[in-house]
Each structure stands twice: as C-alpha cells, then as structure tokens.
N, CA, C and O atoms as a MOPAC input file, in Angstrom:
PM7 MOZYME 1SCF
protein

 N     77.42600 1     3.95300 1    47.38200 1
 C     77.65800 1     5.12000 1    48.25200 1
 C     77.21800 1     6.38900 1    47.60600 1
 O     76.79400 1     7.33600 1    48.26800 1
 N     77.32400 1     6.40200 1    46.26000 1
 C     76.86500 1     7.63400 1    45.56500 1
 C     75.41900 1     8.03600 1    45.85900 1
 O     75.09200 1     9.21700 1    45.97800 1
 N     74.57800 1     7.03100 1    45.96900 1
 C     73.14100 1     7.35800 1    46.29300 1
 C     73.01100 1     7.97000 1    47.65300 1
 O     72.22100 1     8.89500 1    47.84200 1
 N     73.76600 1     7.47800 1    48.60700 1
 C     73.72800 1     8.08400 1    49.96700 1
 C     74.18600 1     9.53200 1    49.91100 1
 O     73.57800 1    10.40400 1    50.53200 1
 N     75.24300 1     9.78500 1    49.18000 1
 C     75.77500 1    11.11200 1    49.03200 1
 C     74.67000 1    12.05800 1    48.40600 1
 O     74.47100 1    13.18800 1    48.85300 1
 N     73.99600 1    11.54900 1    47.39000 1
 C     72.95000 1    12.34900 1    46.72300 1
 C     71.81700 1    12.62600 1    47.71200 1
 O     71.31900 1    13.75100 1    47.75400 1
 N     71.41200 1    11.68900 1    48.47100 1
 C     70.34300 1    11.90600 1    49.44700 1
 C     70.73900 1    12.96100 1    50.44300 1
 O     69.97600 1    13.87900 1    50.74400 1
 N     71.99500 1    12.81000 1    50.97300 1
 C     72.48900 1    13.79300 1    51.95300 1
 C     72.51900 1    15.19000 1    51.33600 1
 O     72.20200 1    16.19000 1    51.98000 1
 N     72.90500 1    15.21500 1    50.09100 1
 C     73.00800 1    16.50700 1    49.37500 1
 C     71.56200 1    17.12200 1    49.18200 1
 O     71.35100 1    18.30700 1    49.44100 1
 N     70.61400 1    16.30500 1    48.73500 1
 C     69.23900 1    16.75300 1    48.52200 1
 C     68.61300 1    17.27100 1    49.82600 1
 O     68.03300 1    18.35600 1    49.86000 1
 N     68.73600 1    16.50100 1    50.85900 1
 C     68.22100 1    16.98100 1    52.16200 1
 C     68.89400 1    18.22800 1    52.63900 1
 O     68.23000 1    19.11900 1    53.17000 1
 N     70.17600 1    18.32700 1    52.47300 1
 C     70.94600 1    19.48100 1    52.88600 1
 C     70.56800 1    20.70800 1    52.13800 1
 O     70.39700 1    21.78200 1    52.71400 1
 N     70.43200 1    20.54300 1    50.80600 1
 C     70.06000 1    21.71500 1    49.94500 1
 C     68.65100 1    22.26800 1    50.30200 1
 O     68.38100 1    23.46100 1    50.16100 1
 N     67.77500 1    21.36000 1    50.76700 1
 C     66.44400 1    21.73700 1    51.15600 1
 C     66.43100 1    22.33400 1    52.56700 1
 O     65.37200 1    22.70900 1    53.07000 1
 N     67.60700 1    22.42500 1    53.20700 1
 C     67.66200 1    23.00000 1    54.56500 1
 C     67.33300 1    22.02500 1    55.63800 1
 O     67.22600 1    22.41600 1    56.80000 1
 N     67.16800 1    20.78300 1    55.31400 1
 C     66.87900 1    19.73500 1    56.28900 1
 C     68.12300 1    19.07500 1    56.77300 1
 O     68.33100 1    17.88100 1    56.55900 1
 N     68.95900 1    19.84400 1    57.42800 1
 C     70.24800 1    19.34900 1    57.83800 1
 C     70.09300 1    18.22200 1    58.90400 1
 O     70.76500 1    17.19200 1    58.85900 1
 N     69.17000 1    18.48200 1    59.85900 1
 C     69.00100 1    17.40400 1    60.89200 1
 C     68.48800 1    16.14600 1    60.23200 1
 O     68.89000 1    15.05600 1    60.63900 1
 N     67.62700 1    16.23100 1    59.24200 1
 C     67.16200 1    15.02000 1    58.54100 1
 C     68.28800 1    14.31900 1    57.79400 1
 O     68.37400 1    13.09300 1    57.73400 1
 N     69.14600 1    15.16300 1    57.22800 1
 C     70.37400 1    14.57300 1    56.47200 1
 C     71.26600 1    13.83100 1    57.49000 1
 O     71.80200 1    12.76600 1    57.18100 1
 N     71.41900 1    14.38300 1    58.67700 1
 C     72.23900 1    13.73900 1    59.69700 1
 C     71.53800 1    12.46900 1    60.16800 1
 O     72.20700 1    11.44700 1    60.32000 1
 N     70.28400 1    12.47900 1    60.39700 1
 C     69.52400 1    11.26600 1    60.79600 1
 C     69.63900 1    10.21600 1    59.68900 1
 O     69.83200 1     9.03600 1    59.98300 1
 N     69.52700 1    10.61400 1    58.45100 1
 C     69.69300 1     9.68500 1    57.37100 1
 C     71.07600 1     9.04500 1    57.35900 1
 O     71.20700 1     7.84600 1    57.11000 1
 N     72.10200 1     9.84000 1    57.62700 1
 C     73.44300 1     9.32700 1    57.68700 1
 C     73.64700 1     8.31100 1    58.78700 1
 O     74.35500 1     7.32000 1    58.60900 1
 N     73.02300 1     8.56000 1    59.92600 1
 C     73.09100 1     7.66600 1    61.08600 1
 C     72.38600 1     6.33900 1    60.83000 1
 O     72.74800 1     5.32500 1    61.42700 1
 N     71.36900 1     6.32900 1    59.93600 1
 C     70.62800 1     5.14700 1    59.64300 1
 C     71.27200 1     4.32100 1    58.51100 1
 O     70.85200 1     3.19600 1    58.24400 1
 N     72.27800 1     4.88200 1    57.86100 1
 C     72.91900 1     4.18300 1    56.75000 1
 C     73.51600 1     2.80900 1    57.25400 1
 O     74.09800 1     2.71300 1    58.33400 1
 N     73.32800 1     1.77600 1    56.40000 1
 C     73.84800 1     0.44800 1    56.80700 1
 C     75.38500 1     0.44100 1    56.75000 1
 O     75.99900 1    -0.49000 1    57.27000 1
 N     76.00900 1     1.42800 1    56.15000 1
 C     77.47000 1     1.49400 1    56.05100 1
 C     77.92800 1     2.82400 1    56.60700 1
 O     77.14200 1     3.76400 1    56.73000 1
 N     79.19000 1     2.89500 1    56.93700 1
 C     79.77300 1     4.13700 1    57.50000 1
 C     79.80000 1     5.21100 1    56.37700 1
 O     80.27000 1     4.92500 1    55.27600 1
 N     79.31900 1     6.39300 1    56.63500 1
 C     79.31800 1     7.45800 1    55.63100 1
 C     80.79800 1     7.78000 1    55.17800 1
 O     81.69500 1     7.91400 1    56.01000 1
 N     80.99400 1     7.89000 1    53.91600 1
 C     82.33700 1     8.23300 1    53.45400 1
 C     82.51600 1     9.69900 1    53.34200 1
 O     81.62100 1    10.47500 1    53.67400 1
 N     83.70800 1    10.10400 1    52.85900 1
 C     84.05900 1    11.48700 1    52.75400 1
 C     83.10000 1    12.26300 1    51.80800 1
 O     82.88700 1    13.46100 1    51.99400 1
 N     82.53800 1    11.58600 1    50.81500 1
 C     81.65200 1    12.24300 1    49.87800 1
 C     80.31200 1    12.56800 1    50.55700 1
 O     79.76000 1    13.64400 1    50.32800 1
 N     79.80000 1    11.69200 1    51.35600 1
 C     78.55000 1    11.88600 1    52.05200 1
 C     78.71500 1    13.05900 1    53.04800 1
 O     77.86500 1    13.94300 1    53.15700 1
 N     79.88300 1    13.01400 1    53.78100 1
 C     80.18400 1    14.14600 1    54.74200 1
 C     80.37300 1    15.43800 1    53.94700 1
 O     79.93100 1    16.50300 1    54.38000 1
 N     81.00700 1    15.35100 1    52.82400 1
 C     81.18900 1    16.55900 1    51.94100 1
 C     79.87500 1    17.19300 1    51.56100 1
 O     79.74200 1    18.41700 1    51.56400 1
 N     78.89800 1    16.36200 1    51.23300 1
 C     77.58400 1    16.88100 1    50.86400 1
 C     76.98400 1    17.61300 1    52.04000 1
 O     76.42900 1    18.70000 1    51.87500 1
 N     77.08700 1    17.03000 1    53.24400 1
 C     76.56500 1    17.68900 1    54.40400 1
 C     77.27600 1    18.98900 1    54.70300 1
 O     76.65100 1    19.98500 1    55.06700 1
 N     78.66100 1    18.96900 1    54.53700 1
 C     79.42500 1    20.12900 1    54.72900 1
 C     78.98900 1    21.28300 1    53.81600 1
 O     78.82300 1    22.40700 1    54.29000 1
 N     78.80800 1    21.03100 1    52.55500 1
 C     78.29100 1    22.05400 1    51.62800 1
 C     76.94500 1    22.66600 1    52.05000 1
 O     76.73400 1    23.87600 1    51.96100 1
 N     76.04100 1    21.78500 1    52.51300 1
 C     74.79300 1    22.27700 1    52.96600 1
 C     74.91600 1    23.09100 1    54.21400 1
 O     74.23900 1    24.11100 1    54.34500 1
 N     75.76600 1    22.67900 1    55.15400 1
 C     75.98200 1    23.46300 1    56.35700 1
 C     76.55000 1    24.83100 1    56.02500 1
 O     76.21700 1    25.81100 1    56.69200 1
 N     77.37100 1    24.92000 1    55.04300 1
 C     77.91300 1    26.25100 1    54.66300 1
 C     76.76000 1    27.17200 1    54.14700 1
 O     76.66300 1    28.34300 1    54.51500 1
 N     75.90800 1    26.59100 1    53.29100 1
 C     74.84100 1    27.42000 1    52.70200 1
 C     73.92000 1    27.86900 1    53.81500 1
 O     73.43800 1    29.00100 1    53.79000 1
 N     73.65300 1    26.98400 1    54.82400 1
 C     72.64900 1    27.30000 1    55.85700 1
 C     73.29700 1    27.74100 1    57.18700 1
 O     72.62300 1    27.79800 1    58.21500 1
 N     74.57800 1    28.04400 1    57.16100 1
 C     75.34600 1    28.56000 1    58.34200 1
 C     75.14200 1    27.68600 1    59.55000 1
 O     74.95300 1    28.18300 1    60.66000 1
 N     75.17800 1    26.39100 1    59.34100 1
 C     75.14300 1    25.44300 1    60.48800 1
 C     76.48700 1    24.79500 1    60.66600 1
 O     76.75400 1    23.67500 1    60.22900 1
 N     77.34800 1    25.58900 1    61.35800 1
 C     78.72100 1    25.19000 1    61.51500 1
 C     78.92900 1    24.08200 1    62.48000 1
 O     79.71300 1    23.17100 1    62.21300 1
 N     78.24200 1    24.12200 1    63.62100 1
 C     78.46400 1    23.18500 1    64.74800 1
 C     78.32900 1    21.74300 1    64.29000 1
 O     79.19400 1    20.91100 1    64.56500 1
 N     77.24600 1    21.45500 1    63.59600 1
 C     76.91100 1    20.06900 1    63.24500 1
 C     77.96600 1    19.40800 1    62.44800 1
 O     78.47900 1    18.36800 1    62.86100 1
 N     78.32600 1    19.96100 1    61.30700 1
 C     79.29400 1    19.32100 1    60.45100 1
 C     80.68200 1    19.41200 1    60.99500 1
 O     81.47500 1    18.49500 1    60.77800 1
 N     81.01900 1    20.45400 1    61.68300 1
 C     82.34300 1    20.56400 1    62.26100 1
 C     82.61300 1    19.40100 1    63.20100 1
 O     83.67500 1    18.78100 1    63.15100 1
 N     81.64800 1    19.11400 1    64.05300 1
 C     81.83600 1    18.01800 1    64.97100 1
 C     82.04800 1    16.69700 1    64.28100 1
 O     82.87300 1    15.87900 1    64.68700 1
 N     81.26300 1    16.50400 1    63.20300 1
 C     81.39800 1    15.20700 1    62.46900 1
 C     82.67100 1    15.09700 1    61.69600 1
 O     83.23400 1    14.00400 1    61.63000 1
 N     83.15400 1    16.13400 1    61.11800 1
 C     84.37300 1    16.10100 1    60.33200 1
 C     85.51300 1    15.87700 1    61.30500 1
 O     86.37700 1    15.03900 1    61.04800 1
 N     85.54300 1    16.61000 1    62.42800 1
 C     86.66100 1    16.42900 1    63.34200 1
 C     86.54800 1    15.10800 1    64.04600 1
 O     87.57700 1    14.51400 1    64.36800 1
 N     85.29800 1    14.58700 1    64.31800 1
 C     85.17100 1    13.31600 1    64.94200 1
 C     85.69800 1    12.21400 1    64.07500 1
 O     86.29500 1    11.26000 1    64.57400 1
 N     85.49500 1    12.32300 1    62.81100 1
 C     85.94700 1    11.30300 1    61.82200 1
 C     87.49500 1    11.38400 1    61.63800 1
 O     88.11100 1    10.45000 1    61.12500 1
 N     88.09500 1    12.49400 1    62.05900 1
 C     89.54600 1    12.67600 1    61.95700 1
 C     89.97900 1    12.52100 1    60.46900 1
 O     90.96600 1    11.86400 1    60.13700 1
 N     89.20400 1    13.14400 1    59.64400 1
 C     89.48200 1    13.02800 1    58.19200 1
 C     90.80700 1    13.70000 1    57.84600 1
 O     91.15500 1    14.75600 1    58.37500 1
 N     91.52100 1    13.06000 1    56.95300 1
 C     92.84900 1    13.52700 1    56.58300 1
 C     92.75800 1    14.47800 1    55.36600 1
 O     93.73700 1    15.17200 1    55.09200 1
 N     91.68000 1    14.54000 1    54.65500 1
 C     91.54200 1    15.36500 1    53.45500 1
 C     91.53600 1    16.82300 1    53.88200 1
 O     90.57300 1    17.30300 1    54.47900 1
 N     92.63500 1    17.53100 1    53.56500 1
 C     92.78000 1    18.89300 1    54.01000 1
 C     91.74900 1    19.82000 1    53.33400 1
 O     91.46700 1    20.90300 1    53.84800 1
 N     91.20500 1    19.41500 1    52.22400 1
 C     90.21000 1    20.26500 1    51.50800 1
 C     88.95200 1    20.43000 1    52.36200 1
 O     88.35000 1    21.50400 1    52.37500 1
 N     88.56600 1    19.40700 1    53.05000 1
 C     87.37300 1    19.50700 1    53.88900 1
 C     87.62500 1    20.37500 1    55.09100 1
 O     86.75200 1    21.13000 1    55.52000 1
 N     88.82300 1    20.26800 1    55.63700 1
 C     89.16800 1    21.11900 1    56.78200 1
 C     89.25600 1    22.57900 1    56.35000 1
 O     88.82900 1    23.46500 1    57.09100 1
 N     89.79700 1    22.84300 1    55.17700 1
 C     89.87400 1    24.21300 1    54.63000 1
 C     88.43300 1    24.74000 1    54.44900 1
 O     88.13300 1    25.88300 1    54.79400 1
 N     87.57400 1    23.90600 1    53.91500 1
 C     86.15600 1    24.29400 1    53.66000 1
 C     85.53100 1    24.64700 1    54.99600 1
 O     84.85600 1    25.66900 1    55.12600 1
 N     85.75600 1    23.80800 1    55.97500 1
 C     85.20800 1    24.06500 1    57.32900 1
 C     85.72800 1    25.35900 1    57.92000 1
 O     84.99300 1    26.11400 1    58.55700 1
 N     87.04400 1    25.60700 1    57.69300 1
 C     87.62000 1    26.86900 1    58.21000 1
 C     86.99100 1    28.04100 1    57.48900 1
 O     86.79800 1    29.09200 1    58.10000 1
 N     86.66700 1    27.90600 1    56.22600 1
 C     86.03600 1    29.01200 1    55.49900 1
 C     84.58900 1    29.27500 1    56.03400 1
 O     84.11600 1    30.40800 1    56.12300 1
 N     83.93600 1    28.14300 1    56.38000 1
 C     82.59200 1    28.32800 1    57.04500 1
 C     82.72100 1    29.12100 1    58.35700 1
 O     81.95100 1    30.04700 1    58.61400 1
 N     83.68100 1    28.75100 1    59.15600 1
 C     83.86400 1    29.46100 1    60.42000 1
 C     84.22800 1    30.98900 1    60.10100 1
 O     83.74400 1    31.91600 1    60.75200 1
 N     85.04600 1    31.15200 1    59.13300 1
 C     85.45400 1    32.50400 1    58.78000 1
 C     84.23800 1    33.35900 1    58.29700 1
 O     84.09700 1    34.52900 1    58.65200 1
 N     83.36500 1    32.70900 1    57.46500 1
 C     82.21100 1    33.44200 1    56.94300 1
 C     81.22400 1    33.80200 1    58.04700 1
 O     80.40500 1    34.70100 1    57.85800 1
 N     81.27800 1    33.14100 1    59.17200 1
 C     80.40700 1    33.42400 1    60.32400 1
 C     81.13100 1    34.19900 1    61.37000 1
 O     80.62400 1    34.35500 1    62.48100 1
 N     82.31300 1    34.69600 1    61.05500 1
 C     83.17800 1    35.55500 1    61.92300 1
 C     83.54200 1    34.84700 1    63.24700 1
 O     83.62200 1    35.45400 1    64.31500 1
 N     83.76100 1    33.50700 1    63.10300 1
 C     84.14900 1    32.71900 1    64.29900 1
 C     85.64300 1    32.42900 1    64.21000 1
 O     86.03100 1    31.26100 1    64.17200 1
 N     86.48000 1    33.43600 1    64.17500 1
 C     87.87100 1    33.27800 1    64.01300 1
 C     88.53300 1    32.57400 1    65.15200 1
 O     89.56500 1    31.93800 1    64.94300 1
 N     88.00500 1    32.64700 1    66.34500 1
 C     88.56500 1    31.91800 1    67.50100 1
 C     88.50400 1    30.41100 1    67.32900 1
 O     89.26100 1    29.67000 1    67.95500 1
 N     87.57100 1    29.95600 1    66.44900 1
 C     87.42200 1    28.52000 1    66.27900 1
 C     88.24600 1    27.96900 1    65.11900 1
 O     88.21500 1    26.77600 1    64.81600 1
 N     88.98700 1    28.88200 1    64.47600 1
 C     89.79700 1    28.48000 1    63.37200 1
 C     91.28300 1    28.43900 1    63.75500 1
 O     91.80800 1    29.41200 1    64.29400 1
 N     91.94600 1    27.34500 1    63.48500 1
 C     93.35700 1    27.31500 1    63.70700 1
 C     93.96800 1    26.53500 1    62.56200 1
 O     93.30400 1    25.72500 1    61.91400 1
 N     95.22000 1    26.78600 1    62.32800 1
 C     95.94300 1    26.11900 1    61.21400 1
 C     97.28200 1    25.63200 1    61.72900 1
 O     98.02300 1    26.36800 1    62.38000 1
 N     97.56400 1    24.43000 1    61.43900 1
 C     98.84500 1    23.83400 1    61.73300 1
 C     99.87400 1    24.47200 1    60.73600 1
 O     99.55600 1    24.69500 1    59.56800 1
 N    101.12600 1    24.76000 1    61.23600 1
 C    102.10300 1    25.28100 1    60.32900 1
 C    102.31300 1    24.31600 1    59.13200 1
 O    102.34300 1    23.09600 1    59.29600 1
 N    102.45100 1    24.89100 1    57.96600 1
 C    102.58400 1    24.04900 1    56.75600 1
 C    103.99700 1    23.78200 1    56.42800 1
 O    104.92700 1    24.38900 1    56.95900 1
 N    104.14100 1    22.82900 1    55.51200 1
 C    105.48500 1    22.58600 1    54.97300 1
 C    105.36500 1    22.20600 1    53.54000 1
 O    104.35400 1    21.63400 1    53.13400 1
 N    106.35500 1    22.50100 1    52.76600 1
 C    106.38400 1    22.18400 1    51.33800 1
 C    107.82600 1    21.67900 1    51.04100 1
 O    108.76800 1    21.98300 1    51.77200 1
 N    107.95700 1    20.90900 1    49.95600 1
 C    109.26700 1    20.55800 1    49.52800 1
 C    109.36100 1    20.48800 1    48.07200 1
 O    108.36800 1    20.25500 1    47.38200 1
 N    110.55200 1    20.68800 1    47.57200 1
 C    110.77100 1    20.62700 1    46.15700 1
 C    112.14200 1    19.99100 1    45.95800 1
 O    113.02700 1    20.13500 1    46.80200 1
 N    112.31200 1    19.29600 1    44.85700 1
 C    113.60600 1    18.64500 1    44.52300 1
 C    114.23500 1    19.42800 1    43.37600 1
 O    113.65400 1    19.54900 1    42.29700 1
 N    115.40400 1    19.94400 1    43.62100 1
 C    116.16800 1    20.68800 1    42.61100 1
 C    117.58300 1    20.11500 1    42.50500 1
 O    118.35500 1    20.12000 1    43.46400 1
 N    117.88300 1    19.63800 1    41.34300 1
 C    119.20500 1    19.01300 1    41.16300 1
 C    119.44400 1    17.82700 1    42.01700 1
 O    120.56500 1    17.63100 1    42.48700 1
 N    118.46400 1    17.03500 1    42.24300 1
 C    118.58000 1    15.80300 1    43.07300 1
 C    118.62900 1    16.08200 1    44.55200 1
 O    118.82500 1    15.15400 1    45.33700 1
 N    118.46000 1    17.31300 1    44.96300 1
 C    118.46300 1    17.68800 1    46.41100 1
 C    117.05000 1    18.11000 1    46.81200 1
 O    116.41300 1    18.94800 1    46.17300 1
 N    116.60300 1    17.50300 1    47.87600 1
 C    115.29000 1    17.86700 1    48.47200 1
 C    115.45100 1    19.11200 1    49.27300 1
 O    116.33300 1    19.19400 1    50.12800 1
 N    114.57900 1    20.13400 1    49.00600 1
 C    114.55100 1    21.33500 1    49.83100 1
 C    113.18100 1    21.37800 1    50.54800 1
 O    112.12900 1    21.36200 1    49.91000 1
 N    113.23100 1    21.43000 1    51.83700 1
 C    112.01300 1    21.42000 1    52.62600 1
 C    111.80500 1    22.76100 1    53.33300 1
 O    112.71400 1    23.29700 1    53.96700 1
 N    110.62200 1    23.27100 1    53.21000 1
 C    110.29700 1    24.59900 1    53.80500 1
 C    109.23100 1    24.38600 1    54.85800 1
 O    108.18000 1    23.81000 1    54.57600 1
 N    109.49300 1    24.84500 1    56.06400 1
 C    108.48800 1    24.76300 1    57.15300 1
 C    108.10100 1    26.19300 1    57.52300 1
 O    108.96700 1    27.01400 1    57.82600 1
 N    106.82600 1    26.48400 1    57.49900 1
 C    106.31000 1    27.78900 1    57.92500 1
 C    106.04600 1    27.80900 1    59.40100 1
 O    105.27500 1    26.98200 1    59.89000 1
 N    106.62500 1    28.68100 1    60.10800 1
 C    106.36300 1    28.89000 1    61.57100 1
 C    106.08400 1    30.36700 1    61.77800 1
 O    106.99600 1    31.16300 1    62.00500 1
 N    104.83000 1    30.71400 1    61.69900 1
 C    104.50900 1    32.13600 1    61.83600 1
 C    105.05300 1    32.85800 1    60.56600 1
 O    104.73700 1    32.47400 1    59.44000 1
 N    105.85200 1    33.87700 1    60.77500 1
 C    106.41600 1    34.58100 1    59.65200 1
 C    107.85500 1    34.11300 1    59.31100 1
 O    108.43000 1    34.57100 1    58.32400 1
 N    108.41400 1    33.23600 1    60.10000 1
 C    109.73500 1    32.71500 1    59.83100 1
 C    109.70700 1    31.46800 1    58.97100 1
 O    108.82900 1    30.61900 1    59.12200 1
 N    110.66300 1    31.35900 1    58.07300 1
 C    110.80300 1    30.13300 1    57.26700 1
 C    112.10800 1    29.48300 1    57.67200 1
 O    113.17900 1    30.07900 1    57.56100 1
 N    112.00600 1    28.26400 1    58.13700 1
 C    113.24000 1    27.54900 1    58.57600 1
 C    113.89000 1    26.80700 1    57.41400 1
 O    113.57000 1    25.65300 1    57.12600 1
 N    114.80200 1    27.49800 1    56.76400 1
 C    115.58100 1    26.88900 1    55.68500 1
 C    116.95100 1    27.48800 1    55.71000 1
 O    117.09400 1    28.68700 1    55.94800 1
 N    118.00800 1    26.66300 1    55.46300 1
 C    119.36300 1    27.20300 1    55.55400 1
 C    119.66400 1    28.33200 1    54.59300 1
 O    120.59600 1    29.09600 1    54.84500 1
 N    118.92100 1    28.47900 1    53.49800 1
 C    119.17800 1    29.55100 1    52.57100 1
 C    118.02600 1    30.53800 1    52.49200 1
 O    117.69400 1    31.04900 1    51.42300 1
 N    117.42500 1    30.79300 1    53.64200 1
 C    116.24100 1    31.63800 1    53.73400 1
 C    116.53800 1    33.10800 1    53.20300 1
 O    115.68700 1    33.73500 1    52.57200 1
 N    117.72400 1    33.58900 1    53.47900 1
 C    118.07200 1    34.97600 1    53.05700 1
 C    118.10500 1    35.08300 1    51.55500 1
 O    117.57500 1    36.02400 1    50.96400 1
 N    118.75400 1    34.07300 1    50.93400 1
 C    118.84900 1    34.07600 1    49.43700 1
 C    117.44100 1    33.87900 1    48.78000 1
 O    117.12700 1    34.48100 1    47.75300 1
 N    116.65500 1    33.05200 1    49.39100 1
 C    115.27100 1    32.82300 1    48.93300 1
 C    114.46300 1    34.11100 1    49.01500 1
 O    113.76100 1    34.48300 1    48.07600 1
 N    114.57700 1    34.77900 1    50.15000 1
 C    113.81900 1    36.07000 1    50.28500 1
 C    114.30800 1    37.10900 1    49.29000 1
 O    113.49100 1    37.88500 1    48.79300 1
 N    115.57000 1    37.16600 1    48.97900 1
 C    116.11800 1    38.11400 1    47.95900 1
 C    115.54600 1    37.82600 1    46.59100 1
 O    115.19600 1    38.73800 1    45.84300 1
 N    115.45400 1    36.53900 1    46.27100 1
 C    114.91000 1    36.11700 1    44.94500 1
 C    113.42300 1    36.47100 1    44.92100 1
 O    112.94800 1    36.99400 1    43.91400 1
 N    112.64300 1    36.19500 1    46.03200 1
 C    111.27900 1    36.53700 1    46.03300 1
 C    111.04900 1    38.05700 1    45.89100 1
 O    110.13900 1    38.47700 1    45.17600 1
 N    111.87500 1    38.88100 1    46.57000 1
 C    111.76100 1    40.34600 1    46.41000 1
 C    111.97900 1    40.76100 1    44.95200 1
 O    111.27800 1    41.61700 1    44.41300 1
 N    112.99700 1    40.11100 1    44.32600 1
 C    113.25800 1    40.42300 1    42.93000 1
 C    112.03900 1    40.08600 1    42.02800 1
 O    111.66800 1    40.85100 1    41.13700 1
 N    111.44600 1    38.92600 1    42.29800 1
 C    110.30500 1    38.49700 1    41.52100 1
 C    109.13400 1    39.43900 1    41.75000 1
 O    108.40500 1    39.77900 1    40.81800 1
 N    108.96800 1    39.84300 1    42.95900 1
 C    107.85100 1    40.84300 1    43.22700 1
 C    108.11100 1    42.13900 1    42.50900 1
 O    107.16100 1    42.72100 1    41.98500 1
 N    109.29600 1    42.62100 1    42.44700 1
 C    109.58000 1    43.86000 1    41.66900 1
 C    109.26600 1    43.65100 1    40.18900 1
 O    108.67900 1    44.52300 1    39.54900 1
 N    109.66400 1    42.47400 1    39.63400 1
 C    109.39800 1    42.20900 1    38.25400 1
 C    107.89000 1    42.14100 1    37.98700 1
 O    107.41200 1    42.59500 1    36.94700 1
 N    107.14600 1    41.56600 1    38.94500 1
 C    105.68900 1    41.48600 1    38.75500 1
 C    105.11300 1    42.89300 1    38.82300 1
 O    104.18500 1    43.19000 1    38.07000 1
 N    105.60300 1    43.75900 1    39.67000 1
 C    105.10200 1    45.13200 1    39.73800 1
 C    105.41800 1    45.89600 1    38.43700 1
 O    104.59200 1    46.65000 1    37.92300 1
 N    106.63800 1    45.67500 1    37.92300 1
 C    106.95800 1    46.29700 1    36.67300 1
 C    106.08800 1    45.88300 1    35.55900 1
 O    105.77600 1    46.68900 1    34.68200 1
 N    105.67000 1    44.62700 1    35.55700 1
 C    104.77400 1    44.10600 1    34.55200 1
 C    103.30000 1    44.40300 1    34.85100 1
 O    102.39800 1    44.02100 1    34.10500 1
 N    103.09500 1    45.10800 1    35.98600 1
 C    101.74500 1    45.39800 1    36.41500 1
 C    100.87900 1    44.15600 1    36.65500 1
 O     99.70200 1    44.11600 1    36.29700 1
 N    101.48900 1    43.16600 1    37.26000 1
 C    100.77900 1    41.92900 1    37.52100 1
 C     99.83900 1    42.14900 1    38.72400 1
 O    100.26900 1    42.64600 1    39.76500 1
 N     98.57000 1    41.78000 1    38.57500 1
 C     97.62300 1    41.85100 1    39.67200 1
 C     96.98700 1    40.48200 1    39.84900 1
 O     96.47900 1    39.85700 1    38.91700 1
 N     97.04700 1    40.06000 1    41.09600 1
 C     96.41500 1    38.73300 1    41.40700 1
 C     94.87200 1    38.91800 1    41.35100 1
 O     94.31300 1    39.96100 1    41.68900 1
 N     94.24600 1    37.82300 1    40.89900 1
 C     92.80900 1    37.80200 1    40.87800 1
 C     92.26000 1    37.34800 1    42.21700 1
 O     92.32800 1    36.15300 1    42.50600 1
 N     91.71700 1    38.22900 1    43.05600 1
 C     91.24900 1    37.85100 1    44.39200 1
 C     90.11300 1    36.87200 1    44.39300 1
 O     89.86000 1    36.23000 1    45.41200 1
 N     89.40000 1    36.73000 1    43.26000 1
 C     88.29100 1    35.79600 1    43.24900 1
 C     88.79500 1    34.33500 1    43.27800 1
 O     88.02300 1    33.41600 1    43.55000 1
 N     90.08200 1    34.13700 1    42.99800 1
 C     90.64000 1    32.80700 1    43.08600 1
 C     91.05200 1    32.44200 1    44.48300 1
 O     91.40600 1    31.28700 1    44.71900 1
 N     91.02700 1    33.33700 1    45.40300 1
 C     91.44200 1    33.05400 1    46.76300 1
 C     90.26700 1    32.48900 1    47.55500 1
 O     89.11300 1    32.74900 1    47.21500 1
 N     90.54600 1    31.71600 1    48.61000 1
 C     89.46100 1    31.25200 1    49.44000 1
 C     88.87400 1    32.39600 1    50.24000 1
 O     89.49600 1    33.44800 1    50.38400 1
 N     87.67900 1    32.18900 1    50.75900 1
 C     87.00600 1    33.30500 1    51.47900 1
 C     87.85100 1    34.00000 1    52.49500 1
 O     87.96400 1    35.22600 1    52.49700 1
 N     88.46700 1    33.19400 1    53.38800 1
 C     89.17900 1    33.82500 1    54.51000 1
 C     90.39700 1    34.58200 1    54.03100 1
 O     90.75500 1    35.58500 1    54.64900 1
 N     91.02700 1    34.17600 1    53.01000 1
 C     92.17900 1    34.93200 1    52.47700 1
 C     91.76400 1    36.24200 1    51.84700 1
 O     92.41100 1    37.26900 1    52.05200 1
 N     90.68500 1    36.20900 1    51.07900 1
 C     90.23700 1    37.36800 1    50.35300 1
 C     89.73200 1    38.40800 1    51.31500 1
 O     89.76900 1    39.59500 1    50.98800 1
 N     89.26700 1    38.03600 1    52.46600 1
 C     88.64200 1    39.00200 1    53.40900 1
 C     89.66000 1    39.61100 1    54.31200 1
 O     89.34200 1    40.58100 1    55.00000 1
 N     90.94200 1    39.07700 1    54.36000 1
 C     91.94900 1    39.63700 1    55.27700 1
 C     92.65200 1    40.82800 1    54.66800 1
 O     93.52700 1    41.41900 1    55.30000 1

C-alpha cells in the first residue's frame, strides 16, 4: 500500500490531482487512509477542496486528523459555511472518578462547572503574572486566523 501512497503523493505534488484520483480508482485494492491522506495534502497545496472532501466524507473516515485537515483547507479558502464541527467531549479520571466534559457552544455541561471556571480564571491570572504567551504558530490555520 505504501507504493500506492507514494504514487498518489507524487502525482498530487506535481499538480496532477485528477491523475492521482484516476490512479486511485484503478488500484486493485481499496485506497487506505494513507493514500487518501496523500491526496488530501496535494489538494491543500493546489486549493482543490471539492475533490478530496467528497472522497474523505464518502469513505466516512473516523480519523479526526483528516477531518481537521480538510476543515483547515476550507478555512484557508474562506469557505466557512462548508465547515462544521460536532461538539467535543473530553474525560479525565481523578481519584478513581471519571469526569466527562461536553462542549455545547460556550456552555460546559459538568456538575462542577462553576468551580472549574474559577480555577481556570486563577490559572489565567497566574499565566499573565508570569507573562506567559502562547505560540500562535502551534495552532492550526483556522484557530490562528480567528
């Protein structure tokens, strides 16, 4: 499969995105996430959002990294209406107790949300006192541009 991924990458880097897609369709096996990832990278470089977006969404790929990459491609071409994000959730285990956080817009649904917000405010103040500055180059394209 690695050779197929390399070919898709070579064709894509050369700007021959349609040829890369034709190559993928002629493969004797189903293209895997790496082959599609090569095509995705080429589409970002050459601003060809439609092609790879359809293929990634058609495959219903579960790897969120590729969906984030696709969202960044849409953002870089100012197509915000085509970008949507499902509310996220995170969990952490503290003292044997699972704490689950669900993001719904600006609200966080957690029974101790007020205490959590107080601690976060305190941490922010400490960070300001220490003159902590986030490195914006570590953010993805769409976050850095907002």
